[in-house]
C-alpha positions in Angstrom: 203.6 434.4 39.4 202.1 432.0 41.9 203.4 428.4 41.6 200.2 426.9 42.2 198.8 428.3 38.8 201.8 426.6 36.9 201.2 423.1 38.6 197.2 423.0 37.5 197.1 421.6 34.3 194.0 423.8 33.5 195.6 426.9 34.5 199.2 426.2 33.2 198.5 428.4 30.3 196.7 431.1 32.2 199.9 431.5 34.3 202.0 432.5 31.3 199.2 434.6 29.9 198.7 436.5 33.1 202.5 436.9 33.6 203.0 438.4 30.1 200.0 440.7 30.5 201.0 442.0 33.6 204.6 442.6 32.6 203.2 444.3 29.7 201.6 447.0 31.8 205.1 448.0 33.1 206.7 447.8 29.9 204.3 450.0 28.0 204.1 452.8 30.9 207.9 452.8 30.9 208.0 453.2 26.9 205.3 455.7 27.0 207.0 457.7 29.8 210.2 458.2 27.7 208.3 459.7 24.7 208.8 463.2 24.0 205.2 464.0 23.1 201.8 463.6 24.8 200.3 461.9 21.7 203.1 459.3 22.0 202.9 458.8 25.5 199.2 458.5 25.4 199.6 455.7 22.7 201.7 453.7 25.0 199.5 454.4 27.9 196.6 453.1 25.8 198.7 449.8 25.2 199.2 449.7 29.0 195.4 450.1 29.6 194.6 447.1 27.2 197.3 445.0 29.2 195.6 446.0 32.5 192.0 445.0 31.1 193.8 441.7 29.8 195.3 441.0 33.2 192.0 441.4 35.1 190.4 438.8 32.7 193.2 436.4 33.3 193.0 437.0 37.1 189.1 436.1 36.9 189.9 432.9 35.0 192.6 432.1 37.7 190.2 432.5 40.5 189.4 428.8 40.9 193.2 428.2 41.9 194.2 431.7 43.4 191.0 432.1 45.6 188.6 434.8 45.9 190.6 436.9 48.2 193.9 437.0 46.2 191.9 437.7 43.2 190.0 440.6 44.7 193.3 442.1 46.0 194.7 441.8 42.7 191.8 443.2 40.8 191.5 446.2 43.2 195.3 447.2 42.4 194.6 446.6 38.7 191.4 448.9 39.0 193.6 451.8 40.5 195.9 451.7 37.5 193.1 451.5 35.0 191.5 454.6 36.6 194.8 456.5 36.6 195.2 455.7 33.0 191.9 456.6 31.9 192.5 460.1 33.6 196.0 460.5 32.3 195.5 459.3 28.6 193.0 462.1 27.7 195.3 464.8 29.3 198.4 463.4 27.3 197.0 463.5 24.2 197.0 467.4 24.0 200.2 467.7 25.6 203.5 468.8 24.0 206.8 468.8 25.9 208.1 471.2 23.2 206.1 474.0 22.3 204.6 474.3 18.8 206.5 476.5 16.5 204.3 479.9 15.9 202.8 480.1 12.4 203.3 483.3 10.4 200.6 485.2 8.5 200.3 482.8 5.8 199.7 479.9 8.0 203.1 478.1 7.7 205.2 477.2 10.6 207.9 480.1 10.9 210.9 477.6 10.4 209.6 476.5 7.0 211.3 479.4 5.2 214.9 480.4 5.3 214.1 484.1 5.5 211.7 486.6 4.4 210.7 487.4 0.9 211.1 491.1 0.0 
């Protein structure tokens, strides 16, 4: 995090919030990537998306200290991540790494019963 944010009394708190929000993006994407189902992955990717949006807000708040060029560059990068997540999240919601177990004629999963009833 730029030192100049921490050295201005007005933006000292912004510095900590911005660092936490940006760090949370990577943490949530890493956590989501390790999940075994698309539904679990999408949940963490949604948390990451929230952190992207929070980071964008904190960069806007830090504009007077960081300057418009630096903020524009950071917002552009965050916008790329935001767009990727908006495309990935809906796809991941419907994915399973392990295929669902087939259902029998009674509508139950085939592994729900130990054996066939004669």
